[in-house]
C-alpha positions in Angstrom: 0.0 0.0 0.0 1.6 3.3 -1.0 2.0 6.0 1.6 0.2 9.2 0.9 1.6 12.2 2.8 0.4 14.1 4.7 -3.2 12.8 4.4 -4.1 9.1 4.7 -7.0 7.9 2.7 -9.2 5.0 3.6 -12.3 3.5 2.0 -15.3 3.2 4.3 -18.6 1.4 3.9 -21.8 3.1 4.8 -25.0 1.1 5.0 -28.3 2.7 3.9 -31.3 1.0 5.4 -33.9 3.0 3.5 -36.8 1.2 1.9 -36.7 0.4 -1.7 -39.6 2.2 -3.3 -40.0 -0.2 -6.3 -40.3 -3.5 -4.4 -41.7 -2.3 -1.1 -44.8 -0.4 -2.5 -45.7 -3.0 -5.0 -45.7 -6.1 -2.7 -46.7 -4.6 0.6 -50.1 -5.8 1.7 -52.1 -5.2 4.9 -50.8 -8.5 6.4 -47.2 -7.5 5.7 -47.6 -3.8 6.6 -46.2 -4.4 10.1 -43.0 -5.9 8.7 -40.1 -3.5 7.8 -38.2 -4.3 4.7 -34.5 -3.4 5.0 -32.4 -3.1 1.9 -28.7 -2.5 2.6 -26.6 -0.7 0.1 -22.8 -0.2 0.3 -21.5 3.2 -0.6 -17.8 4.0 -1.0 -16.6 7.1 0.9 -13.1 8.6 0.9 -12.0 9.4 4.4 -8.9 11.6 4.9 -7.0 11.5 8.2 -4.8 14.4 9.0 -1.8 13.7 11.1 -1.4 15.2 14.5 2.1 15.7 16.0 4.1 12.6 14.8 1.1 10.3 14.2 2.1 9.9 10.6 5.4 8.3 11.6 5.4 4.5 11.4 5.8 2.5 14.7 7.6 -0.8 14.5 5.9 -3.6 16.4 6.7 -7.3 16.4 4.3 -8.3 19.2 0.6 -7.7 19.9 -1.7 -8.4 22.8 -5.4 -8.0 23.1 -7.2 -7.1 26.3 -10.9 -7.0 26.5 -12.9 -4.5 28.4 -16.6 -3.7 28.5 -17.5 -2.3 25.1 -14.0 -2.2 23.8 -10.8 -4.0 23.2 -7.3 -2.7 23.9 -4.7 -3.6 21.3 -1.1 -3.3 22.6 1.6 -3.1 20.0 5.0 -3.8 21.4 8.6 -4.3 20.4 10.8 -7.2 21.6 14.5 -7.2 20.8 15.1 -9.6 17.9 18.3 -10.8 19.5 16.4 -11.7 22.7 13.9 -13.6 20.6 16.5 -15.6 18.7 18.4 -16.4 22.0 15.1 -17.6 23.5 14.5 -19.8 20.5 18.0 -21.3 20.7 17.5 -21.9 24.5 14.2 -23.6 23.9 15.6 -25.9 21.2 18.6 -26.8 23.4 16.2 -27.8 26.2 17.4 -25.0 28.5 15.3 -23.2 31.2 13.0 -20.6 29.6 12.8 -17.4 31.6 9.4 -16.5 33.1 9.5 -13.0 31.9 10.6 -11.2 28.7 10.9 -7.5 28.8 9.9 -5.4 25.8 8.7 -1.9 25.0 5.1 -0.9 24.6 5.0 1.0 21.3 1.4 2.0 21.3 -1.9 1.0 22.9 -5.1 1.4 20.8 -8.6 1.2 22.2 -11.2 0.0 19.7 -14.9 -0.4 19.9 -16.3 -3.8 18.8 -17.6 -2.4 15.5 -14.2 -0.9 14.7 -12.5 -4.2 15.7 -14.8 -6.1 13.4 -13.9 -3.7 10.5 -10.2 -4.1 11.3 -10.6 -7.9 11.2 -12.2 -7.6 7.8 -9.5 -5.3 6.4 -6.7 -7.5 7.8 -8.4 -10.5 6.1 -8.5 -8.7 2.8 -4.8 -7.7 3.1 -3.7 -11.2 4.0 -5.8 -12.7 1.2 -4.1 -10.3 -1.3 -0.7 -11.2 0.1 -1.4 -14.9 -0.3 -2.6 -14.4 -3.9 0.6 -12.5 -4.7 2.7 -15.3 -3.1 0.9 -18.0 -5.0 1.4 -16.1 -8.3 5.1 -15.8 -7.6 5.4 -19.5 -6.8 3.3 -20.6 -9.9 5.9 -19.5 -12.5 8.7 -21.1 -10.4 6.9 -24.4 -10.4 6.4 -24.3 -14.2 10.1 -23.5 -14.7 11.1 -26.5 -12.5 9.3 -28.9 -14.8 
């Protein structure tokens, strides 16, 4: 995803729950008059986020933790030293004693409502799906060449 400075753009989805004039008026009878017919429409909307202070600077994180709270989820993004992680991996493979604690730095904590968390989940799924598709396209020509 290309970085657009100083304003970030994001596509948002807005759902319109207005009644469809065409189908609702023609088929509504007295028996069905109590039922509400919802038709959802997706509309693309460009959202621009203006940076505040250094908020447009990327933060490196190699560790995440989720903590639930009533009505929201806290997402902690942290950084653990790569050398400590590799030393811990070597220690585990050698059968050594694993330390009870590993110290890292909290890079940022983000509080998300459940609706925003669900939207983030959907967006992450789309990004991961795109990355998997790119990876399979790169591997496909290599397999053909190997034959």
